[in-house]
N, C-alpha and C positions, 0 to 999 in steps of 0.2 A: 627613536631609532638612532643607533650610534652612527656618528659621521664616518663616511668612507671616501675613498679617493674619486669615485666615479658614480654618477647618477645618469642612467640612460633615459632619454625622453622617448617614450614608446607610443606613438599614435596607433601602431599596428593596423594601419589602414591599407596595407599592401594588397593590390587586387590585380596582379598581372597573371591572368589565366590561373593555372594551378601551379605556378612556380612557387617555390618555397620562399617565405619572407626572409630577405637577406639579414634583417636585424635579428630575427630569431636565430638564424644560423650563426651569426657572430657571437651572440650571447652564449649559445651552447658551446662554441669553440673557445671563446676568449674569457668569459666570465660566467661560469655555469650557475653560480649563485650571485645574482646581481641586484642592485638597487635600481628601481625604475619609477618613472612618473607616467601616469596614464591621463587620457583626455579629461576625465571627470573624477570627482571625489577629492578628499582632502589628503594632502601629504604625499608620502612616498610608500612604496611597498618593496618587498623582496620578490624576485622572480627566480624560480627553481626550474632548471631545464633538463638535467640529466635523468635518465630513466630510473636509476636506483633512488635518487633523491626525491623524485616525484612520488615514487612508491612509498618512501618513508613519510612524506608529508600527508599523503592520502590515507595512510593506515595507522599512523602513530597517534595515540590519544593526547600527545602533547600539543597537537595542532587541532584547533576547534573551528568548525564552520559556524556553530551556534553563536560564538562570541562576536561575529561580525554584525549581528543584529543591533540596530541603533547607531552604528558607526557609518560615517560618510566615507566609505572605503574607496580607494582608487579603483576605477572600473572603465569599461568601454562605452557604456550607454549613459545618457543624461539621468535617467531614472533607473534605479536597480530593478532588474526584471523579476528578481526572486520575491516570493511572498514570505513575510517574516516567520510564519509558522509552517512553511512547506518542509517536506522531508529532506530537500536538498540543503537546508541549513540546520539540520538536526545532527547531534552527535549520538553515538551509542551511549547508553542502551535505548534511549527513546527512539532513535532511528531504527534500531534492530527490530523492535516490536512492529513498527509500521512496515518495514521492508518484508518481514515475515508474512504479514497479512496481505500486502500487495502482491507478493510473489505467488500467492495462491491463485490470484486472478490470471497469472501468466503460466499456470501449470500446463504441461504438454498437451492435455486434451483441449484446453482453451486455445492454445497457440495453433493447433491443427485446425480448429474451427475458424480461426482467423486466416489461416492459409487458404482454406476453401473460399472464404469471402473475398480475399485478396485476388485469387485466381479469377473469380467471376468478374471483378471490377476490371482487372487488366485485360481480360478477353474482350469485354465491352468497349473499353477505350481503344484497343488496337483494331477492333472491327471498324470502329468509326474512322480511325486514321486511314485504314486501307480503303474504305469506301470513298473518302474524300480525295484519295490519290496523291501521288508525290507532286511537289515536295511537301513534307510535313514537318512540324516543329515538335521535337520530343519533349521540350519543356511544356508547351501548351497542351499537347495531346496525351502525355503520359505522366511526366514528373510532377507537374503542378496538380492535376486533379486526383492522382492515385492516393497519396498518403492522406489528404484531407478526406476523400471519400471513404477510405478504409477506416481511419480512426473514428470518423463520424458513424460509420456502419457499426464498428465494434462498440462504440459508446452509445449507439442508437440515438444520435442527435437528429432532430427533425430536419428534413431537407431545407425548409424555409429559413432556418437559423444559421446555416453553415457559412454562407458568404460573410455575414456580419461577424461571426466568431473568428473567421480567418483574418478579417480586417483588424480586429482587436489584437490578435497575436502579432501581426506584422507591425502594427504601431508600437507595440512594446519592444520590438527588436530593433527599431530604427535608431541610428546613432547620431542623427542630426541634432545640433544644439537647440533648435527652436521646437523640438518635438516633446519636451518634458511634460507640458500640461496635457497634451493629447495622450501621452503614455499613462499618466496617472488616471485619467478618465477611462481609458480603455481597460486598465487593470480592474478598476472598481466595477465597471459595467459587466465584465466577464465574470467577476466574482459573484455579483448579484444573480446573474443568469444561472451559474452552476449551483448556487445555494438552493435555488428553487427546484432545479432539475434533480439534484441528488436527494432532496427531501422526498420528492415524489417517487423516485426509484426505491428508496428505503421502504416506503409504504406499499409500493406495488412493484416488487422486483420482476424483471423479465429475463430474457436470454442475452444479456449484454454485459460489457465489461464494468460499467458503473454498478449494475446490480450485483455482479460477482464481487466487487469491492465492498459494497454495502452489506453483503451477507457473509463475507469471509470471516472465519473464526479461527482463533488460535487459543484453544482452551476456552476461557471465558472472555477473551479479548476480542473486541471489534473496533472498527474505525469510528470515532465520534463524528458529529455532524460537520464540524469545522475541518477535520482531517479529510473527510470524504470530499468536501467541496474543493479544497485546495488540491487534493490528489487528482481529481477529475480535470481541473484546470491545467495542472502540470502535464498530464497525459495528452490533452488536446494541443497544448503549445509545442511540447517536445515531440509529439507523435505525428506532426504534420510537416511543418516547414523544414525541420532538419532532414527528414527522409526525402522530401521533395528535392532539396539541394543536393543530397548525396546521389540520388538517382541521376540527376543532371551531370554531376561530376564523374560518376562511374561511366555513364554513356559517353561523355566527352573523352575520357581517358582511353576507352576501347576504340572509339571511332578514329582517334588520332594515333593509334598504335596498331596498324593493320595485322602485324604478325601475331600479336596477342589475341586480337579479334578472331583471326583464322584458327588459332589453336583452340579457343573456347568453342568455336563452331564445330570443330572436329572432335573435341573431347568435352561435351557438355557436363559430364559428371564431375569435372574439375572446377566447375563454377563456384561452389562454396569455398573451396580453398583459395581460389583466385580473388574472391570477394574480400576475404580476410586480408590478403596482401594489399589490395587496392585501398582498403580502409586504413591500413597502416600508412601507406604512401601518400595519399591525398591530403593536402592541408585543408581540412574541411571548414575551418572557421578562421577568423582573424583574432589574433591575440589570445586573451585569457577569459576565464569565466568567473565563478564565485570563489573568492579567496578564503583563507583560513587565518586564524590568529594564533600566534605562539603563546601557549599557556605558561611556559617557563623558558629559560635560556636553552637553546639547542644548537649543536654544531652540525653543519652540513657541508661536506667537501671542504673542510678546513675554515669555513666561515661561521662566525658566531651570530646567531639570530637571537635577539633579546626578547624576553617576555613582553607581550603586548604588541609586538610587531605584526604587521599584515604580511601574509605570505601567499603569493600567487604561484600556481604551477602551470607549466606548458605541456599538455599532452602531445602537441604537435612536435616539439623537439624531442620528447621522450621517444616518439615513434621513429625518429631519425638519429638516435644516439648510436654512434659507432661502437660504443662499449657493449651494447646489447645486440645490435644487428650487424651482420656482415654486409658490406656494400649498402649502407642504409639509404643512399640517395638513388638507388636503382630499383625499378619496379621489376620484381621477379615473381611471376605468377606460379612458379613451381616451388616457391619458398614454403617449407612446412609450416603450417598454421602459426603465423607469427603472433606472439602475445602482445598485440597492440593495445593502446590506451584510448582509442577513438571513442569508446563508450564510457570513458572514465575508468576509475580504479577504486578498489577497496570498498568502503562503506557507502560510496556514492557512485558506484558503477550503475549505469543507466538501467532502471528496472524494465523499461520498454524495449531493451535491445533485442529480445527474441522476436517481437513483432516487426521492428525495423528491419532486421536481417531477413525475415520471411518476405517482406515487401520488396526489398532489393533483389533477392534471389528470384522471386516469381517474375518481377518486372523485367529484369535482364534476361533471364532464361527464356521467357516467352517471346520477348522482342527478338532475340537471336534466332529462335526457332521459326517464328512467323515470317521474318524478313531476312532470308539468307543473303540477299544482295545489299543489305543496308550499308550506306556510306554517307559521309558528310556532303551537304549540298553547297558548302562554301569553305574556303580555306580557314584553317584554325585561327590565323591572325585576324580574321574578320569577325570572329565570335565576340560579342559584347558581354562583359562581366559585371556583376553587381558591384556597386561601390558605396552603397549607403547603409548596408546591414552588417552585423557582425559575422555573417556567413559568406563563404566563397561559393559562387555558382554562376553558370552561364545564364544570361537573360533570355536567350533563345538558342535553340540547337537544331537548325534545319537539316533535314536528311532526305536522301533519295533511296529508292529501292527497286 
């Protein structure tokens, strides 16, 4: 990497409620294509923060995710979360084939079936919370169990296996330095579990998402055994914790903004649009994810990135770029469907986004409908926030109704 005047040391461990990370804000403002160091991995990387530059890196074939395989790239976690052959480190056209097959499992008719299952789970969870009486904890009663239960329902994971799989996923997301061996073991155990499960579903398909993936065809193309195993793993990992945390973040955002909460209660039909704006506004994670490698020299915002350099993007800053969004640091629930990057962009836009959005919409819509007097049980400054994971979320969210 060619020498430059400034290298930013970026732990990206900021966890002050849902306030925006001031280091990211400075980078977007002062040095939108910057050299950074991260807590783990060799050497330095570039960080790209402007919306248009992020869009270039995520769609231009001069930047490759596949080229990070085998490199000890700068990252947030001790052990890379990603599987070497997962779709999220593939480039087109290999990824295009897989995305086409996987998208068939998220066809509208499958998503509507998922909505029905999600509604049933939400109703059961909120019935239980109502029976127990106030105060209740929205993380414990809704956000934590819902996505895991829903993705396990949709994947048809046996009840007895769910807690262990959730434990594996959480271990893989932990950013503590002494966690590396545990993360390696958790990844191997989860992989072995899904190899066995997917082989069984291929032989005996049912009415579940893994079976839909196993039987999806695009002409003569199908997912092979390894692809099916890794895809099921990716769906379980990304299909539970991230949605759990976002339901917590969304609930916190509304509970601490009474005017917005009142507007949505009176205009429930505006919830989908409001969700899009909250997804843009909320800094849902810390730092960065899987980087790319420049396959040739590329210039971005006047900065030359050399062939072979590691390039990270920030979807968080892209969502707050004043060149793209008017008043980017304001939450405006009437904003017309903002083209946010919370689910990623380009060839690595989250394939499970339709299911995640359905879960968030059903959870919040039902919560507001069932508990019209819902309010926080303690002041916002007393809410405790996660400090050990790459994700931003409240540890507990006590409410009254």
